[in-house]
MOPAC internal coordinates of N, CA, C and O (Angstrom, degrees):
PM7 1SCF
backbone

  N    0.0000 0     0.00 0     0.00 0    0    0    0
  C    1.4313 1     0.00 0     0.00 0    1    0    0
  C    1.5814 1   114.91 1     0.00 0    2    1    0
  O    1.2310 1   119.37 1   -43.48 1    3    2    1
  N    1.1888 1   118.80 1   136.52 1    3    2    1
  C    1.4575 1   118.93 1  -175.65 1    5    3    2
  C    1.5282 1   105.86 1   -97.91 1    6    5    3
  O    1.2310 1   120.19 1   -26.53 1    7    6    5
  N    1.3502 1   117.24 1   153.47 1    7    6    5
  C    1.4495 1   119.92 1  -177.47 1    9    7    6
  C    1.6287 1   107.38 1  -141.46 1   10    9    7
  O    1.2310 1   123.35 1   -19.67 1   11   10    9
  N    1.3079 1   111.18 1   160.33 1   11   10    9
  C    1.3988 1   116.91 1   169.04 1   13   11   10
  C    1.6577 1   109.62 1  -117.06 1   14   13   11
  O    1.2310 1   118.51 1   -32.19 1   15   14   13
  N    1.2466 1   120.44 1   147.81 1   15   14   13
  C    1.4432 1   120.19 1  -179.72 1   17   15   14
  C    1.4694 1   107.11 1  -129.78 1   18   17   15
  O    1.2310 1   118.79 1   -44.29 1   19   18   17
  N    1.2881 1   119.91 1   135.71 1   19   18   17
  C    1.4702 1   123.05 1   179.32 1   21   19   18
  C    1.4800 1   109.22 1  -129.49 1   22   21   19
  O    1.2310 1   119.74 1   -36.25 1   23   22   21
  N    1.3024 1   118.10 1   143.75 1   23   22   21
  C    1.4639 1   117.32 1  -169.43 1   25   23   22
  C    1.5112 1   111.83 1  -157.18 1   26   25   23
  O    1.2310 1   119.63 1   -23.38 1   27   26   25
  N    1.3610 1   118.30 1   156.62 1   27   26   25
  C    1.3942 1   121.71 1   165.37 1   29   27   26
  C    1.5700 1   110.82 1  -124.24 1   30   29   27
  O    1.2310 1   123.22 1   -34.04 1   31   30   29
  N    1.3843 1   111.43 1   145.96 1   31   30   29
  C    1.5095 1   119.42 1  -168.61 1   33   31   30
  C    1.6051 1   102.90 1  -128.13 1   34   33   31
  O    1.2310 1   122.65 1   -20.91 1   35   34   33
  N    1.3352 1   112.52 1   159.09 1   35   34   33
  C    1.4479 1   115.21 1   177.77 1   37   35   34
  C    1.5789 1   112.85 1   -89.90 1   38   37   35
  O    1.2310 1   123.50 1   159.92 1   39   38   37
  N    1.3796 1   110.89 1   -20.08 1   39   38   37
  C    1.4541 1   114.47 1   174.55 1   41   39   38
  C    1.5933 1   108.44 1  -168.61 1   42   41   39
  O    1.2310 1   119.72 1     8.71 1   43   42   41
  N    1.4464 1   118.13 1  -171.29 1   43   42   41
  C    1.3795 1   125.97 1   177.78 1   45   43   42
  C    1.6421 1   112.52 1    47.40 1   46   45   43
  O    1.2310 1   121.02 1  -136.21 1   47   46   45
  N    1.2886 1   115.66 1    43.79 1   47   46   45
  C    1.3950 1   118.74 1   177.02 1   49   47   46
  C    1.5300 1   118.21 1   -59.91 1   50   49   47
  O    1.2310 1   120.28 1   145.86 1   51   50   49
  N    1.3006 1   117.08 1   -34.14 1   51   50   49
  C    1.4780 1   119.74 1  -175.89 1   53   51   50
  C    1.5769 1   106.71 1   -80.27 1   54   53   51
  O    1.2310 1   119.06 1   142.02 1   55   54   53
  N    1.2103 1   119.40 1   -37.98 1   55   54   53
  C    1.5393 1   124.63 1  -176.12 1   57   55   54
  C    1.5436 1   104.21 1   -70.18 1   58   57   55
  O    1.2310 1   118.54 1   138.97 1   59   58   57
  N    1.3595 1   120.40 1   -41.03 1   59   58   57
  C    1.4063 1   123.08 1  -178.96 1   61   59   58
  C    1.4776 1   106.77 1   -63.66 1   62   61   59
  O    1.2310 1   118.97 1   130.28 1   63   62   61
  N    1.3393 1   119.57 1   -49.72 1   63   62   61
  C    1.5883 1   122.38 1  -179.00 1   65   63   62
  C    1.5700 1   107.43 1   -59.79 1   66   65   63
  O    1.2310 1   120.04 1   137.56 1   67   66   65
  N    1.2959 1   117.54 1   -42.44 1   67   66   65
  C    1.4161 1   116.40 1  -174.99 1   69   67   66
  C    1.6337 1   109.47 1   -64.02 1   70   69   67
  O    1.2310 1   121.56 1   141.78 1   71   70   69
  N    1.2649 1   114.62 1   -38.22 1   71   70   69
  C    1.4758 1   120.31 1   179.70 1   73   71   70
  C    1.6201 1   108.63 1   -69.51 1   74   73   71
  O    1.2310 1   119.70 1   144.83 1   75   74   73
  N    1.3068 1   118.19 1   -35.17 1   75   74   73
  C    1.4827 1   118.10 1   168.96 1   77   75   74
  C    1.4910 1   115.16 1   -65.39 1   78   77   75
  O    1.2310 1   120.81 1   139.09 1   79   78   77
  N    1.2639 1   116.06 1   -40.91 1   79   78   77
  C    1.5168 1   122.72 1   168.76 1   81   79   78
  C    1.4864 1   114.96 1   -43.56 1   82   81   79
  O    1.2310 1   121.84 1   128.67 1   83   82   81
  N    1.4324 1   114.08 1   -51.33 1   83   82   81
  C    1.4181 1   121.56 1   179.54 1   85   83   82
  C    1.5652 1   114.69 1   -59.95 1   86   85   83
  O    1.2310 1   123.24 1   160.75 1   87   86   85
  N    1.4124 1   111.39 1   -19.25 1   87   86   85
  C    1.5515 1   110.88 1  -178.73 1   89   87   86
  C    1.4926 1   108.34 1  -101.34 1   90   89   87
  O    1.2310 1   119.42 1  -168.66 1   91   90   89
  N    1.4020 1   118.71 1    11.34 1   91   90   89
  C    1.4063 1   122.53 1   169.95 1   93   91   90
  C    1.5874 1   114.24 1   107.57 1   94   93   91
  O    1.2310 1   120.18 1   174.75 1   95   94   93
  N    1.4248 1   117.25 1    -5.25 1   95   94   93
  C    1.4579 1   120.42 1  -177.11 1   97   95   94
  C    1.5167 1   105.87 1   -72.75 1   98   97   95
  O    1.2310 1   122.79 1   -24.09 1   99   98   97
  N    1.3641 1   112.25 1   155.91 1   99   98   97
  C    1.4446 1   119.80 1  -176.96 1  101   99   98
  C    1.4985 1   104.53 1  -136.15 1  102  101   99
  O    1.2310 1   121.06 1   -24.92 1  103  102  101
  N    1.3962 1   115.58 1   155.08 1  103  102  101
  C    1.4111 1   124.60 1   175.22 1  105  103  102
  C    1.4647 1   117.83 1   -88.53 1  106  105  103
  O    1.2310 1   122.02 1  -170.52 1  107  106  105
  N    1.4580 1   113.73 1     9.48 1  107  106  105
  C    1.3898 1   125.39 1   177.53 1  109  107  106
  C    1.4733 1   113.45 1  -147.19 1  110  109  107
  O    1.2310 1   121.83 1    -7.26 1  111  110  109
  N    1.3094 1   114.11 1   172.74 1  111  110  109
  C    1.5311 1   119.66 1   173.47 1  113  111  110
  C    1.5075 1   104.86 1  -141.39 1  114  113  111
  O    1.2310 1   119.10 1   -20.26 1  115  114  113
  N    1.3216 1   119.32 1   159.74 1  115  114  113
  C    1.5179 1   124.65 1   167.06 1  117  115  114
  C    1.5062 1   111.40 1   -73.18 1  118  117  115
  O    1.2310 1   124.98 1   -39.40 1  119  118  117
  N    1.3224 1   108.03 1   140.60 1  119  118  117
  C    1.6170 1   112.35 1   177.69 1  121  119  118
  C    1.3964 1   110.00 1  -125.42 1  122  121  119
  O    1.2310 1   119.78 1    -9.91 1  123  122  121
  N    1.2813 1   118.02 1   170.09 1  123  122  121
  C    1.4882 1   123.61 1   173.17 1  125  123  122
  C    1.5618 1   111.89 1   -85.77 1  126  125  123
  O    1.2310 1   121.74 1   129.68 1  127  126  125
  N    1.3674 1   114.28 1   -50.32 1  127  126  125
  C    1.4955 1   119.05 1   178.00 1  129  127  126
  C    1.5352 1   112.96 1   -67.47 1  130  129  127
  O    1.2310 1   122.56 1   136.24 1  131  130  129
  N    1.4009 1   112.70 1   -43.76 1  131  130  129
  C    1.5118 1   119.45 1   173.45 1  133  131  130
  C    1.4242 1   109.79 1  -111.56 1  134  133  131
  O    1.2310 1   119.46 1   -26.29 1  135  134  133
  N    1.3402 1   118.64 1   153.71 1  135  134  133
  C    1.4288 1   124.84 1   174.48 1  137  135  134
  C    1.5198 1   113.28 1   -57.89 1  138  137  135
  O    1.2310 1   123.08 1   133.61 1  139  138  137
  N    1.4387 1   111.71 1   -46.39 1  139  138  137
  C    1.4211 1   118.17 1   173.77 1  141  139  138
  C    1.5351 1   111.57 1  -141.30 1  142  141  139
  O    1.2310 1   124.49 1   -40.82 1  143  142  141
  N    1.3410 1   108.99 1   139.18 1  143  142  141
  C    1.5305 1   119.80 1   177.65 1  145  143  142
  C    1.4829 1   100.46 1   -95.28 1  146  145  143
  O    1.2310 1   120.75 1   -55.22 1  147  146  145
  N    1.4660 1   116.17 1   124.78 1  147  146  145
  C    1.4707 1   120.12 1   175.52 1  149  147  146
  C    1.5254 1   104.64 1  -101.25 1  150  149  147
  O    1.2310 1   122.93 1   -46.02 1  151  150  149
  N    1.3294 1   111.99 1   133.98 1  151  150  149
  C    1.4238 1   116.01 1  -173.85 1  153  151  150
  C    1.5343 1   112.68 1   -93.97 1  154  153  151
  O    1.2310 1   121.08 1   -18.70 1  155  154  153
  N    1.3353 1   115.54 1   161.30 1  155  154  153
  C    1.6297 1   114.17 1   177.12 1  157  155  154
  C    1.5598 1   108.63 1   -58.34 1  158  157  155
  O    1.2310 1   121.02 1   -13.17 1  159  158  157
  N    1.2721 1   115.65 1   166.83 1  159  158  157
  C    1.4247 1   128.13 1  -162.45 1  161  159  158
  C    1.5559 1   107.97 1   -59.66 1  162  161  159
  O    1.2310 1   118.34 1   143.44 1  163  162  161
  N    1.3213 1   120.77 1   -36.56 1  163  162  161
  C    1.3844 1   117.73 1  -179.58 1  165  163  162
  C    1.5427 1   116.80 1  -111.64 1  166  165  163
  O    1.2310 1   120.69 1  -142.02 1  167  166  165
  N    1.2819 1   116.28 1    37.98 1  167  166  165
  C    1.3944 1   124.67 1   177.69 1  169  167  166
  C    1.5589 1   107.40 1  -129.95 1  170  169  167
  O    1.2310 1   123.75 1   -47.05 1  171  170  169
  N    1.3417 1   110.41 1   132.95 1  171  170  169
  C    1.4059 1   121.51 1  -176.37 1  173  171  170
  C    1.5376 1   110.65 1  -122.48 1  174  173  171
  O    1.2310 1   118.14 1   -12.39 1  175  174  173
  N    1.2810 1   121.15 1   167.61 1  175  174  173
  C    1.5187 1   131.97 1  -176.72 1  177  175  174
  C    1.5065 1   107.01 1  -134.37 1  178  177  175
  O    1.2310 1   121.60 1   -41.17 1  179  178  177
  N    1.3393 1   114.54 1   138.83 1  179  178  177
  C    1.4084 1   121.25 1   169.91 1  181  179  178
  C    1.5481 1   107.58 1  -138.14 1  182  181  179
  O    1.2310 1   121.60 1   -44.30 1  183  182  181
  N    1.3631 1   114.55 1   135.70 1  183  182  181
  C    1.5531 1   119.61 1  -168.36 1  185  183  182
  C    1.5280 1   108.90 1   -78.40 1  186  185  183
  O    1.2310 1   118.79 1   156.25 1  187  186  185
  N    1.4141 1   119.91 1   -23.75 1  187  186  185
  C    1.4508 1   114.31 1  -171.05 1  189  187  186
  C    1.5091 1   113.27 1  -135.32 1  190  189  187
  O    1.2310 1   116.84 1  -175.34 1  191  190  189
  N    1.3031 1   123.61 1     4.66 1  191  190  189
  C    1.3616 1   120.36 1   178.60 1  193  191  190
  C    1.6524 1   113.11 1   -96.05 1  194  193  191
  O    1.2310 1   120.95 1   -22.30 1  195  194  193
  N    1.3075 1   115.80 1   157.70 1  195  194  193
  C    1.4350 1   118.77 1  -178.96 1  197  195  194
  C    1.5005 1   112.51 1   -93.01 1  198  197  195
  O    1.2310 1   117.04 1   -10.31 1  199  198  197
  N    1.3165 1   123.23 1   169.69 1  199  198  197
  C    1.4118 1   120.12 1  -172.38 1  201  199  198
  C    1.4974 1   116.52 1   -64.92 1  202  201  199
  O    1.2310 1   123.38 1   140.22 1  203  202  201
  N    1.3008 1   111.13 1   -39.78 1  203  202  201
  C    1.5933 1   115.09 1   179.90 1  205  203  202
  C    1.5276 1   109.44 1   -65.98 1  206  205  203
  O    1.2310 1   117.74 1   143.23 1  207  206  205
  N    1.2948 1   121.91 1   -36.77 1  207  206  205
  C    1.4540 1   121.02 1   177.30 1  209  207  206
  C    1.4730 1   110.61 1   -66.02 1  210  209  207
  O    1.2310 1   119.22 1   140.46 1  211  210  209
  N    1.3801 1   119.10 1   -39.54 1  211  210  209
  C    1.4672 1   123.73 1  -177.40 1  213  211  210
  C    1.5884 1   109.68 1   -66.76 1  214  213  211
  O    1.2310 1   122.90 1   143.24 1  215  214  213
  N    1.4245 1   112.05 1   -36.76 1  215  214  213
  C    1.5001 1   111.14 1   174.82 1  217  215  214
  C    1.4157 1   114.36 1   -71.20 1  218  217  215
  O    1.2310 1   118.34 1   151.63 1  219  218  217
  N    1.2127 1   120.77 1   -28.37 1  219  218  217
  C    1.4438 1   123.43 1  -178.46 1  221  219  218
  C    1.6081 1   109.44 1   -79.39 1  222  221  219
  O    1.2310 1   121.94 1   143.18 1  223  222  221
  N    1.2926 1   113.90 1   -36.82 1  223  222  221
  C    1.4689 1   115.55 1   170.19 1  225  223  222
  C    1.5454 1   115.45 1   -57.11 1  226  225  223
  O    1.2310 1   123.31 1   135.24 1  227  226  225
  N    1.3888 1   111.26 1   -44.76 1  227  226  225
  C    1.5253 1   115.51 1   174.05 1  229  227  226
  C    1.4319 1   112.93 1   -58.84 1  230  229  227
  O    1.2310 1   119.10 1   132.74 1  231  230  229
  N    1.3917 1   119.32 1   -47.26 1  231  230  229
  C    1.4550 1   125.94 1  -179.50 1  233  231  230
  C    1.5121 1   111.53 1   -56.03 1  234  233  231
  O    1.2310 1   121.55 1   128.84 1  235  234  233
  N    1.3884 1   114.63 1   -51.16 1  235  234  233
  C    1.5013 1   116.32 1   179.47 1  237  235  234
  C    1.4331 1   115.08 1   -61.91 1  238  237  235
  O    1.2310 1   118.30 1   133.68 1  239  238  237
  N    1.3721 1   120.85 1   -46.32 1  239  238  237
  C    1.3629 1   122.26 1   176.86 1  241  239  238
  C    1.5308 1   113.31 1   -56.85 1  242  241  239
  O    1.2310 1   121.31 1   134.42 1  243  242  241
  N    1.3582 1   115.11 1   -45.58 1  243  242  241
  C    1.4854 1   121.18 1   176.71 1  245  243  242
  C    1.4917 1   111.12 1   -53.76 1  246  245  243
  O    1.2310 1   121.31 1   134.51 1  247  246  245
  N    1.3344 1   115.10 1   -45.49 1  247  246  245
  C    1.4463 1   120.41 1   179.81 1  249  247  246
  C    1.4836 1   116.30 1   -63.12 1  250  249  247
  O    1.2310 1   121.50 1   136.09 1  251  250  249
  N    1.3668 1   114.74 1   -43.91 1  251  250  249
  C    1.4076 1   121.46 1   174.45 1  253  251  250
  C    1.4882 1   114.72 1   -57.38 1  254  253  251
  O    1.2310 1   123.14 1   138.40 1  255  254  253
  N    1.3382 1   111.58 1   -41.60 1  255  254  253
  C    1.6155 1   119.41 1  -179.64 1  257  255  254
  C    1.5521 1   110.56 1   -81.21 1  258  257  255
  O    1.2310 1   120.72 1   177.98 1  259  258  257
  N    1.2999 1   116.23 1    -2.02 1  259  258  257
  C    1.3394 1   116.17 1  -177.31 1  261  259  258
  C    1.5318 1   122.72 1    57.17 1  262  261  259
  O    1.2310 1   124.26 1  -146.00 1  263  262  261
  N    1.3985 1   109.43 1    34.00 1  263  262  261
  C    1.4423 1   121.90 1  -179.87 1  265  263  262
  C    1.5453 1   113.64 1  -119.34 1  266  265  263
  O    1.2310 1   118.71 1   -19.76 1  267  266  265
  N    1.2891 1   120.06 1   160.24 1  267  266  265
  C    1.4053 1   124.99 1  -168.39 1  269  267  266
  C    1.5551 1   104.32 1   -99.14 1  270  269  267
  O    1.2310 1   119.59 1   -59.09 1  271  270  269
  N    1.4814 1   118.39 1   120.91 1  271  270  269
  C    1.3561 1   126.54 1   170.25 1  273  271  270
  C    1.5644 1   106.46 1   -82.97 1  274  273  271
  O    1.2310 1   122.53 1   -80.72 1  275  274  273
  N    1.1967 1   112.76 1    99.28 1  275  274  273
  C    1.5167 1   121.94 1  -166.42 1  277  275  274
  C    1.6355 1   105.89 1   -77.12 1  278  277  275
  O    1.2310 1   120.61 1   137.33 1  279  278  277
  N    1.2570 1   116.44 1   -42.67 1  279  278  277
  C    1.4793 1   120.37 1   177.96 1  281  279  278
  C    1.5336 1   107.01 1  -147.17 1  282  281  279
  O    1.2310 1   123.95 1   -30.35 1  283  282  281
  N    1.3498 1   110.03 1   149.65 1  283  282  281
  C    1.4293 1   115.22 1  -177.62 1  285  283  282
  C    1.6376 1   108.43 1  -160.38 1  286  285  283
  O    1.2310 1   121.96 1   -47.97 1  287  286  285
  N    1.2818 1   113.85 1   132.03 1  287  286  285
  C    1.4569 1   120.33 1   178.43 1  289  287  286
  C    1.5052 1   103.91 1  -137.86 1  290  289  287
  O    1.2310 1   120.52 1   -48.99 1  291  290  289
  N    1.2933 1   116.60 1   131.01 1  291  290  289
  C    1.4896 1   123.24 1   174.32 1  293  291  290
  C    1.5263 1   107.61 1  -125.34 1  294  293  291
  O    1.2310 1   117.19 1   -45.07 1  295  294  293
  N    1.3278 1   122.96 1   134.93 1  295  294  293
  C    1.4220 1   121.82 1  -174.19 1  297  295  294
  C    1.6387 1   107.24 1  -149.73 1  298  297  295
  O    1.2310 1   122.52 1   -21.46 1  299  298  297
  N    1.2296 1   112.78 1   158.54 1  299  298  297
  C    1.3909 1   118.89 1   175.96 1  301  299  298
  C    1.6021 1   113.33 1   -65.59 1  302  301  299
  O    1.2310 1   123.02 1   -45.84 1  303  302  301
  N    1.2515 1   111.82 1   134.16 1  303  302  301
  C    1.5793 1   119.68 1  -178.36 1  305  303  302
  C    1.5014 1   106.87 1   -86.89 1  306  305  303
  O    1.2310 1   123.23 1   -79.73 1  307  306  305
  N    1.4119 1   111.42 1   100.27 1  307  306  305
  C    1.4963 1   116.92 1   171.79 1  309  307  306
  C    1.5758 1   110.67 1  -159.69 1  310  309  307
  O    1.2310 1   122.51 1   -21.17 1  311  310  309
  N    1.2013 1   112.81 1   158.83 1  311  310  309
  C    1.5000 1   122.04 1   178.77 1  313  311  310
  C    1.5298 1   113.02 1    44.27 1  314  313  311
  O    1.2310 1   124.42 1  -120.47 1  315  314  313
  N    1.4240 1   109.11 1    59.53 1  315  314  313
  C    1.4039 1   114.21 1  -176.14 1  317  315  314
  C    1.5126 1   114.19 1  -107.70 1  318  317  315
  O    1.2310 1   118.93 1   -16.14 1  319  318  317
  N    1.2758 1   119.64 1   163.86 1  319  318  317
  C    1.4774 1   123.46 1   171.81 1  321  319  318
  C    1.7111 1   104.58 1  -132.08 1  322  321  319
  O    1.2310 1   121.61 1   -35.74 1  323  322  321
  N    1.2425 1   114.52 1   144.26 1  323  322  321
  C    1.3864 1   114.74 1  -167.17 1  325  323  322
  C    1.6400 1   111.74 1  -141.43 1  326  325  323
  O    1.2310 1   120.12 1   -25.70 1  327  326  325
  N    1.2202 1   117.38 1   154.30 1  327  326  325
  C    1.5108 1   122.66 1   159.06 1  329  327  326
  C    1.4230 1   101.24 1  -101.50 1  330  329  327
  O    1.2310 1   119.32 1   -60.05 1  331  330  329
  N    1.3036 1   118.90 1   119.95 1  331  330  329
  C    1.5099 1   122.04 1  -168.59 1  333  331  330
  C    1.7029 1   111.49 1   -63.29 1  334  333  331
  O    1.2310 1   120.25 1   145.95 1  335  334  333
  N    1.1875 1   117.12 1   -34.05 1  335  334  333
  C    1.4822 1   113.64 1   176.27 1  337  335  334
  C    1.5760 1   113.42 1    76.87 1  338  337  335
  O    1.2310 1   120.46 1     0.85 1  339  338  337
  N    1.1930 1   116.72 1  -179.15 1  339  338  337
  C    1.5029 1   126.59 1   176.55 1  341  339  338
  C    1.4415 1   112.90 1  -128.17 1  342  341  339
  O    1.2310 1   122.36 1   -31.00 1  343  342  341
  N    1.3383 1   113.08 1   149.00 1  343  342  341
  C    1.5213 1   118.61 1  -179.74 1  345  343  342
  C    1.5708 1   112.83 1   -52.29 1  346  345  343
  O    1.2310 1   120.39 1   -42.72 1  347  346  345
  N    1.1802 1   116.87 1   137.28 1  347  346  345
  C    1.5302 1   121.10 1   175.06 1  349  347  346
  C    1.6252 1   107.65 1   -63.10 1  350  349  347
  O    1.2310 1   120.85 1   -39.73 1  351  350  349
  N    1.2820 1   115.98 1   140.27 1  351  350  349
  C    1.3902 1   123.23 1  -178.03 1  353  351  350
  C    1.5237 1   113.56 1  -105.10 1  354  353  351
  O    1.2310 1   120.10 1   180.00 1  355  354  353

């Protein structure tokens, strides 16, 4: 099952995201209308994890980095509508 996770952190945004990338998360997903759908800055996609595992991944990385995970929601990726966006530079 594919999921998206969105979060707010108190610091170390880039380091956190790089750690999530190492676990297979991406800042985009494949689309039908668009080749890639680029997510907002603090939203990631994983093609095979469930929402509980994604939340736990985020909590564990935040703990290791000694940062506060202020908000976090992970949910099944389905029935979506998007503005495709552009790759972050």
